[in-house]
N, C-alpha and C positions, 0 to 999 in steps of 0.2 A: 504494500500500500504506500502511496506517495502523499506527501503533505504539500506538494507544490500548488501554487495558485496560478491559474492561467490568467494572463492580462493582455488585452488588446486595446490600443489607443489610436485615435485619429482626430486630427483637427479638421472641422468642417465649417465652411463659410455659411453659417446660419445662426439664428437665435436659438438658445437652449430650449425655450418653450416649444418651438415648432418641432424640433427633433424629438423632444420628450413625448409630445402628443402622438407622434407617428408610431410609437410603440404600443399605444393603447386604443387605436382605431383599427378594427379588423380589415376594413376595406383598404386603408392605406398600407397597413403592414403586409397585406397580400401582394401589393404591387412592388414593394422594395425588398422584402426580407430575403429573397433569393434571386433578385433580378440580375445579379452579376455572376451567378453560379456557372461554373465550368465543369461541375462534377455530375451533371445530368439530374440533379435533384430539383423538384418543382414544388409548388404549393397547391395542395388540393383544396383545403378549406381552413378557415380560421374562425374560432369562436372565443369570446372572452367576456369576463365580468370584471372590469378594471376597478377593483376596490380591494383594500386589504382583506384577505380571506377569500376573495373571489378567485375563481379558477379560469384557466385558459386551456385551449387545445389548438395546436397547429398541426394539421395533417400534411406532412411532406410526402411527395411521391417519388418513386425511383423504379424504373423498369416495370411500371404497372402495379407496383405494390404501394399500399398506404403505410406510412411510417408515422404513427402518432407521437407527438411531443407534447407533454402536458406539464402543468405546474399550477402553483398558487401564488398570488401576489402577497408579499409580506409587508412591503413598505412602498408607498406611493407618495413622494414629496415633490409635487410639481413646482418648478420645472427642473429640479436638480438631481433627484435620486429615485431609482426604481430598483426594488429587490424582489426576486421571485425564485421559487424552486423550479427546477428543470429536470424532467424525467423522460427518458427515451430508451430505445434499444441500445443506443450508443453509451448510455450510462449504466448499462446492465439492469435497466428498469428500476434503478435506485434514485431517490431524490438527491439532487445536487443543488447548489446555491449560486445564483447569478445576481450580480450587482452592476447596474449601469448608472454612471454619473454623467452629468452634463454641466461642465464648468465654463462660464462665460470668460472669454479672453478679450484682450483689446482688439478693437476693430482693425481690419487689414485694408490696405489700399490696393486696388486691382485696376489695371489698365484694361478697358473693354471698349472696343470699337472707337478708339481714339479718345475716349473719355476716361477720367480718373474717377473711380467709384469706391466709396468706403463701405465695407461689408462687416456685419457682426461675425464673430468667430466663436466656435464652441469646441472645447476638448471633450470628446466622448470617450469615456474609459469604461471598459467592460472587464469585470473580473469574474471568474468561474471557479468555485471552490468545491471540494469534496469529490473530485474525480479520483478514481482509485488507481488507474494505471497510466503508464507513460503513453500507451496507445490511445487511451481516451483523451488525454491532454492534447496530443498531437492532432487527433481528428477534430476536436472541438476548436483548437486554435485555427485550423484551416477554415472550419465552418464559420466561426464568429468573425474572422477577418473578412471573409467574403460577405457576410451579412452587414457589417459596418461599412464596407465599401458600397454595398447596395443602398444603404441609407444616404450616403453622400451622393451617389449617382441619381437617386430618386429626387433628392432636394434640388440638385442642379437642374434637372429636367422640369421642375415646377416653377423655376424663376421666370 
């Protein structure tokens, strides 16, 4: 058993509240959660009850099989922190713990179409605890990195 904590971070040019809410709206999450996936995994359906103690289910699909990912919201502190359990075939059907934080950073200046634009910026940090094996950590690192990339890609497409 390992005591390592998986950690994925990414700076995204968006306000924390917008990124935070994207995790709690099934229709939005369905669009970005695996949108940059190169591993052939897709989203079948998403259901959620976004409140502490509320449950969620994300049915991922691979080669025609449904792979349920379930959990329970533990902490919802809009717009800065989201904590939930995470259970799937990849966790050995055991509960693990995911924390996502959204930290506002100083605005950035971006050159766009000959204009200078100031944009809000957020550091999204995801930690995943209670994974039992090195293989689980590596698989979830790939998955969460892809998911956070999808969040950025989705946001850019909505601007």
